[in-house]
ZAMARGU-4260 file (C-alpha; in steps of 0.2 Angstrom, whole numbers, plus 5000, padded with zeros to 4 digits):
<rodrens>
0) 4949/4755/5091 | 4943/4770/5103 | 4928/4779/5103 | 4929/4795/5093 | 4922/4813/5098
5) 4926/4827/5082 | 4926/4844/5091 | 4930/4862/5085 | 4931/4876/5097 | 4924/4891/5089
10) 4923/4909/5098 | 4928/4928/5097 | 4945/4935/5097 | 4953/4937/5112 | 4937/4927/5123
15) 4950/4913/5130 | 4948/4899/5115 | 4968/4896/5114 | 4968/4895/5132 | 4954/4882/5134
20) 4964/4871/5123 | 4980/4871/5131 | 4972/4870/5146 | 4961/4851/5137 | 4978/4847/5135
25) 4984/4849/5150 | 4973/4841/5161 | 4977/4823/5151 | 4993/4826/5154 | 4995/4824/5133
30) 5015/4822/5129 | 5021/4840/5122 | 5034/4842/5112 | 5052/4851/5120 | 5048/4867/5111
35) 5030/4870/5119 | 5036/4865/5139 | 5034/4881/5147 | 5024/4890/5135 | 5008/4898/5139
40) 4997/4896/5122 | 5002/4880/5113 | 4988/4882/5098 | 4995/4898/5092 | 5010/4894/5085
45) 5012/4906/5071 | 5020/4923/5077 | 5008/4934/5068 | 4995/4926/5080 | 5005/4928/5095
50) 5007/4948/5089 | 4992/4950/5084 | 4984/4939/5100 | 4970/4930/5085 | 4968/4914/5079
55) 4974/4914/5059 | 4975/4895/5053 | 4965/4880/5061 | 4976/4867/5067 | 4972/4848/5076
60) 4975/4842/5091 | 4969/4828/5099 | 4967/4821/5117 | 4962/4802/5125 | 4949/4806/5138
65) 4940/4790/5146 | 4947/4778/5131 | 4940/4791/5120 | 4949/4798/5109 | 4945/4815/5107
70) 4948/4827/5090 | 4949/4847/5096 | 4949/4858/5080 | 4955/4877/5083 | 4945/4890/5072
75) 4951/4905/5068 | 4942/4920/5076 | 4939/4933/5063 | 4927/4935/5046 | 4940/4940/5035
80) 4946/4919/5038 | 4929/4912/5034 | 4937/4901/5022 | 4946/4892/5036 | 4929/4892/5046
85) 4920/4883/5034 | 4931/4870/5029 | 4939/4864/5046 | 4920/4864/5053 | 4919/4852/5040
90) 4927/4837/5049 | 4917/4842/5066 | 4901/4836/5076 | 4898/4845/5088 | 4907/4861/5094
95) 4910/4872/5109 | 4905/4890/5109 | 4913/4898/5122 | 4907/4917/5125 | 4918/4930/5137
100) 4906/4931/5154 | 4909/4951/5153 | 4906/4954/5136 | 4896/4941/5131 | 4892/4936/5111
105) 4902/4946/5098 | 4900/4950/5081 | 4913/4936/5075 | 4903/4923/5086 | 4888/4927/5076
110) 4899/4923/5060 | 4905/4907/5067 | 4888/4900/5077 | 4879/4904/5058 | 4891/4891/5050
115) 4891/4880/5063 | 4869/4877/5065 | 4871/4878/5046 | 4879/4862/5048 | 4867/4858/5062
120) 4884/4857/5075 | 4878/4854/5091 | 4884/4865/5101 | 4890/4868/5119 | 4890/4885/5125
125) 4906/4887/5138 | 4904/4906/5148 | 4924/4908/5150 | 4935/4921/5162 | 4920/4919/5177
130) 4935/4923/5186 | 4937/4941/5181 | 4928/4953/5195 | 4916/4961/5182 | 4910/4945/5175
135) 4891/4946/5170 | 4886/4927/5167 | 4865/4927/5168 | 4864/4943/5157 | 4879/4934/5146
140) 4868/4923/5145 | 4852/4928/5139 | 4860/4936/5125 | 4869/4921/5119 | 4850/4914/5119
145) 4843/4929/5112 | 4856/4925/5098 | 4853/4908/5094 | 4835/4914/5092 | 4839/4926/5080
150) 4852/4915/5068 | 4835/4904/5067 | 4840/4890/5081 | 4827/4874/5084 | 4819/4873/5100
155) 4835/4857/5102 | 4849/4869/5100 | 4844/4884/5108 | 4840/4872/5125 | 4861/4872/5125
160) 4870/4864/5139 | 4879/4876/5148 | 4898/4876/5157 | 4905/4889/5166 | 4926/4891/5164
165) 4941/4899/5170 | 4953/4891/5157 | 4967/4902/5163 | 4966/4892/5180 | 4962/4878/5171
170) 4946/4874/5181 | 4926/4872/5175 | 4909/4866/5183 | 4891/4867/5180 | 4886/4880/5190
175) 4897/4897/5190 | 4904/4893/5207 | 4921/4896/5206 | 4927/4892/5225 | 4919/4873/5220
180) 4930/4870/5203 | 4944/4859/5204 | 4951/4855/5188 | 4942/4857/5168 | 4933/4838/5169
185) 4917/4845/5165 | 4921/4850/5149 | 4925/4832/5144 | 4910/4826/5152 | 4899/4836/5144
190) 4905/4834/5124 | 4906/4813/5128 | 4888/4817/5136 | 4880/4829/5119 | 4891/4826/5107
195) 4887/4810/5094 | 4902/4798/5089 | 4903/4804/5071 | 4891/4793/5059 | 4902/4785/5048
200) 4901/4767/5040 | 4918/4758/5041 | 4910/4745/5030 | 4906/4756/5016 | 4919/4761/5001
205) 4930/4774/5007 | 4927/4791/5007 | 4938/4805/5015 | 4936/4825/5012 | 4951/4834/5010
210) 4948/4852/5024 | 4970/4857/5025 | 4983/4856/5016 | 5001/4859/5021 | 5020/4856/5015
215) 5032/4843/5022 | 5050/4844/5017 | 5055/4826/5019 | 5034/4818/5012 | 5030/4832/5002
220) 5011/4837/5001 | 5000/4832/5018 | 4982/4832/5014 | 4973/4832/5032 | 4954/4828/5033
225) 4940/4817/5040 | 4937/4798/5035 | 4920/4800/5030 | 4914/4781/5029 | 4927/4766/5026
230) 4943/4761/5029 | 4960/4768/5026 | 4979/4757/5027 | 4995/4764/5025 | 5002/4760/5008
235) 4983/4758/5002 | 4980/4760/4982 | 4966/4776/4982 | 4958/4784/4969 | 4958/4802/4969
240) 4944/4813/4962 | 4949/4832/4959 | 4936/4845/4958 | 4932/4843/4940 | 4928/4825/4943
245) 4942/4818/4936 | 4950/4800/4943 | 4966/4795/4945 | 4974/4780/4954 | 4988/4784/4967
250) 4997/4773/4984 | 4998/4782/5001 | 5016/4781/5005 | 5010/4789/5022 | 4996/4789/5035
255) 4996/4801/5050 | 4984/4804/5064 | 4987/4818/5079 | 4992/4813/5096 | 4992/4829/5104
260) 4999/4843/5091 | 5010/4830/5084 | 5008/4820/5067 | 5011/4802/5074 | 5012/4787/5057
265) 4999/4773/5056 | 4994/4758/5050 | 4978/4761/5048 | 4963/4772/5051 | 4944/4771/5052
270) 4929/4780/5048 | 4923/4796/5060 | 4946/4798/5061 | 4954/4813/5056 | 4970/4808/5046
275) 4983/4817/5038 | 4989/4805/5022 | 5006/4811/5010 | 5009/4803/4990 | 4996/4813/4982
280) 5007/4828/4974 | 4992/4836/4964 | 4977/4835/4979 | 4968/4851/4985 | 4956/4855/4998
285) 4938/4851/4995 | 4943/4836/4984 | 4939/4817/4988 | 4951/4801/4991 | 4940/4786/4988
290) 4939/4771/4985 | 4949/4761/4971 | 4936/4748/4964 | 4921/4761/4972 | 4924/4777/4970
295) 4911/4791/4976 | 4912/4808/4975 | 4909/4820/4991 | 4899/4837/4988 | 4916/4850/4984
300) 4918/4863/4998 | 4909/4881/4991 | 4917/4895/4999 | 4910/4914/5002 | 4916/4923/4987
305) 4931/4938/4988 | 4925/4957/4992 | 4939/4963/4990 | 4957/4965/4977 | 4974/4973/4977
310) 4986/4971/4964 | 5004/4964/4968 | 5019/4968/4956 | 5036/4967/4957 | 5047/4981/4966
315) 5052/4993/4953 | 5058/5008/4966 | 5075/5015/4966 | 5078/5005/4983 | 5072/4988/4973
320) 5083/4974/4978 | 5091/4979/4991 | 5082/4971/5005 | 5074/4956/5000 | 5078/4939/4997
325) 5064/4935/4983 | 5060/4949/4971 | 5058/4943/4954 | 5040/4939/4948 | 5045/4922/4943
330) 5046/4920/4966 | 5034/4929/4968 | 5021/4922/4956 | 5026/4905/4963 | 5023/4911/4983
335) 5006/4919/4977 | 5001/4900/4968 | 5006/4890/4983 | 4993/4900/4995 | 4980/4898/4985
340) 4985/4878/4987 | 4978/4882/5006 | 4966/4897/5005 | 4952/4894/5000 | 4948/4910/5000
345) 4960/4919/4988 | 4961/4921/4970 | 4973/4926/4962 | 4973/4933/4940 | 4990/4933/4934
350) 4991/4946/4922 | 5010/4946/4917 | 5022/4958/4926 | 5006/4961/4940 | 4993/4948/4949
355) 4977/4953/4954 | 4975/4946/4971 | 4958/4945/4978 | 4954/4942/4997 | 4939/4941/5010
360) 4943/4960/5016 | 4957/4970/5020 | 4964/4960/5035 | 4966/4945/5027 | 4976/4953/5013
365) 4987/4963/5022 | 4991/4945/5033 | 4995/4938/5018 | 5007/4953/5012 | 5016/4951/5031
370) 5018/4932/5028 | 5027/4935/5012 | 5037/4951/5019 | 5042/4939/5033 | 5050/4928/5023
375) 5060/4938/5015 | 5049/4942/4999 | 5050/4962/4992 | 5034/4969/4983 | 5023/4982/4980
380) 5004/4982/4980 | 4991/4996/4978 | 4977/5003/4987 | 4963/4991/4993 | 4947/4991/4979
385) 4930/4982/4980 | 4924/4968/4968 | 4909/4974/4959 | 4897/4959/4954 | 4885/4965/4940
390) 4866/4953/4943 | 4852/4954/4932 | 4861/4970/4921 | 4866/4979/4939 | 4881/4982/4945
395) 4885/4980/4963 | 4895/4981/4976 | 4897/4971/4994 | 4892/4980/5009 | 4896/4974/5025
400) 4887/4975/5044 | 4899/4981/5057 | 4897/4978/5074 | 4903/4995/5084 | 4906/4995/5104
405) 4910/5012/5109 | 4911/5023/5127 | 4897/5035/5125 | 4906/5052/5124 | 4912/5049/5106
410) 4899/5038/5100 | 4893/5054/5091 | 4909/5055/5082 | 4906/5038/5078 | 4890/5040/5070
415) 4894/5055/5062 | 4907/5047/5052 | 4898/5032/5044 | 4883/5042/5039 | 4897/5052/5029
420) 4902/5036/5021 | 4886/5029/5019 | 4883/5019/5034 | 4865/5018/5037 | 4864/5012/5057
425) 4851/4997/5059 | 4853/4995/5078 | 4858/5004/5094 | 4856/4999/5113 | 4867/5006/5128
430) 4873/4996/5144 | 4883/5003/5158 | 4891/5018/5148 | 4894/5009/5132 | 4884/5011/5114
435) 4883/4997/5106 | 4880/5003/5086 | 4877/4989/5072 | 4879/4998/5053 | 4876/4990/5034
440) 4889/5000/5026 | 4896/4997/5008 | 4914/4990/5011 | 4923/5003/5001 | 4914/5016/5015
445) 4929/5006/5027 | 4942/5008/5019 | 4956/5017/5030 | 4941/5021/5043 | 4950/5010/5057
450) 4965/5022/5059 | 4950/5037/5062 | 4939/5027/5073 | 4954/5023/5084 | 4960/5042/5086
455) 4940/5049/5088 | 4937/5032/5100 | 4953/5036/5108 | 4957/5019/5106 | 4944/5013/5118
460) 4931/5007/5105 | 4929/4990/5095 | 4925/4987/5078 | 4919/4971/5069 | 4914/4972/5051
465) 4909/4956/5042 | 4900/4950/5026 | 4882/4956/5022 | 4876/4957/5003 | 4878/4965/4988
470) 4869/4980/4983 | 4868/4997/4973 | 4884/5007/4975 | 4877/5021/4984 | 4890/5034/4974
475) 4897/5051/4979 | 4913/5046/4987 | 4924/5055/4994 | 4942/5056/4990 | 4953/5057/5005
480) 4955/5075/5011 | 4972/5079/5012 | 4985/5077/4999 | 5004/5069/5004 | 5020/5076/5007
485) 5033/5069/4993 | 5053/5067/4995 | 5060/5079/4984 | 5074/5071/4980 | 5084/5054/4985
490) 5096/5055/5002 | 5095/5053/5020 | 5081/5062/5029 | 5091/5077/5041 | 5081/5083/5059
495) 5087/5101/5049 | 5075/5097/5034 | 5062/5090/5044 | 5061/5103/5056 | 5060/5117/5042
500) 5044/5106/5033 | 5037/5099/5049 | 5022/5113/5050 | 5018/5108/5031 | 5009/5092/5039
505) 5013/5075/5049 | 5030/5065/5043 | 5029/5048/5043 | 5049/5046/5051 | 5063/5056/5058
510) 5081/5059/5055 | 5094/5050/5047 | 5081/5036/5035 | 5086/5035/5018 | 5071/5043/5006
515) 5071/5044/4985 | 5062/5056/4974 | 5045/5055/4974 | 5044/5044/4991 | 5028/5048/5003
520) 5034/5055/5017 | 5021/5063/5026 | 5003/5070/5024 | 4998/5087/5019 | 4988/5097/5031
525) 4979/5103/5013 | 4973/5096/5000 | 4985/5091/4983 | 5001/5084/4985 | 5015/5096/4991
530) 5036/5093/4987 | 5047/5093/5001 | 5065/5094/5003 | 5067/5082/5020 | 5086/5078/5015
535) 5091/5096/5017 | 5105/5100/5028 | 5111/5118/5036 | 5124/5127/5027 | 5139/5127/5041
540) 5150/5144/5043 | 5161/5150/5057 | 5149/5162/5062 | 5137/5158/5077 | 5122/5168/5077
545) 5113/5172/5089 | 5099/5157/5089 | 5109/5143/5087 | 5112/5129/5101 | 5092/5131/5104
550) 5081/5118/5105 | 5068/5118/5091 | 5055/5104/5096 | 5051/5092/5084 | 5035/5083/5084
555) 5033/5064/5084 | 5032/5058/5067 | 5018/5046/5064 | 5020/5027/5064 | 5015/5019/5046
560) 5016/4998/5048 | 5007/4989/5036 | 4992/4992/5040 | 4992/5009/5040 | 4997/5012/5026
565) 4987/5002/5015 | 4971/5013/5023 | 4982/5028/5018 | 4986/5027/4999 | 4974/5033/4986
570) 4973/5029/4969 | 4991/5037/4962 | 5001/5027/4978 | 5008/5009/4979 | 5015/5003/4996
575) 5034/4997/4993 | 5034/4978/5005 | 5053/4973/5012 | 5057/4962/5026 | 5062/4979/5033
580) 5054/4994/5029 | 5035/4999/5025 | 5035/5013/5012 | 5022/5023/5003 | 5026/5029/4986
585) 5019/5037/4972 | 5016/5025/4954 | 5024/5041/4946 | 5039/5047/4956 | 5044/5058/4944
590) 5032/5074/4947 | 5034/5081/4929 | 5030/5064/4922 | 5014/5065/4936 | 5008/5081/4926
595) 5011/5075/4910 | 5002/5060/4913 | 4984/5071/4920 | 4986/5083/4907 | 4989/5067/4894
600) 5003/5073/4884
</rodrens>
């Protein structure tokens, strides 16, 4: 068996983590599938990841370097996917911490690094993108050191090895001199030098901790994890120990390991290696596969609790069933419970036709909805709500830590808005005209803020959040200042009708769109909802007036994608999600019935 190193790559979104993994794969001339040849980002295989430019799902790859097998674990960079991060770090013995040579350590770097330090992983700092003209290597290193100290790193951990890299060019070195670099070899050498072999014993009874579950049409449920102790063979009888401690005997039907990005069948695997197994139908994340004669369970993985919840339900709008492939409660329920098998940070409560789905943040739940939509599901979801906890007889709500970078000219508006949402400023620094702000704010105070933030900062601001703690609710929450423009009748939007009502507020779409009575078609300029007729057509006659033929300007409508719709809606509104459209609607479509409900009649 070759020597083994298990390495996680952790970084903030868009700091070049996935690009570095690609360089490592290409440097070792790892065999890639035909579909990967010529692609830029091999590891970002999911459509959502390519569109958003972030890593959502952890992935495994491996390369052979100087007779040493290096298992590479690509981790999510966003705090909302903390469940993924926590699991996959269990498989690693060390990590590459990737830092952008211009931006330095960022909020999500802090989030994942805290997890790595808590697990006592050896950290190698890779300062990436030194080929950029505005790189600030020394300043970035100083800030990285400060971050280690702030997170409580001991002297040995804070004295971290440093590699400088331009991952896009496939180059790295021990000095920040691009001209002296030839290839990515120094990264491999640092891994072999600083990261120890797994501290596992092949002679002990088998122990394998499951950290990822995937589905296969031919092999069924495939469980991936690292062998902590012992050896494993294809066809071997093993003991499955679930979360409740119940033991059940199974036979391994397939044993696989990773070569490049592919899973390949093997006959035997030893302690320290990352493997994938098939044959255990009811295995779940965090459970142990143990020796049949001496079954010893490993500690079950603890994942951070969810803080935000939404109600998912079957679509019951007038357009229900027209655009989706999977529309019934049975199909939606099956899909949500299937997601629970692979997403440890998700919770689902079944209440008949509705499901209360809880996650780590708005983005976490929005990604799930978007994935379901692309798979052909049709459903409707409610406004996000925070999860209230009762601790020592007091009702407490989640608070987030918010990190903001914004040009100095727009910082005043940001501070004012967050202050009005019960945010408390913890820190404020300025560097080269950019203001860095840090707030503690109730999670509820952030609902609907991202769109305002982009408007206030002219799209130049960056905002990141992570869970802080549970504290008392400050109360005195202001509801949305403006009401909605609601369609008066079912039909197709018409340019004549749209022009007549465009001064009443901001419309969400243009002409030629099918709408139904009770659908939200825009935002009112005033408080309260307003029923409008956007399907109204001009009455034709054979008389021509003086103004006919002149162009009446039609304002560009605001595009409401899924994220914008979830931020916008109020408690009396829902987002209807289908594979083709995202619509906002009133819970009660009939306006007269709304008034009766409000009066309690």
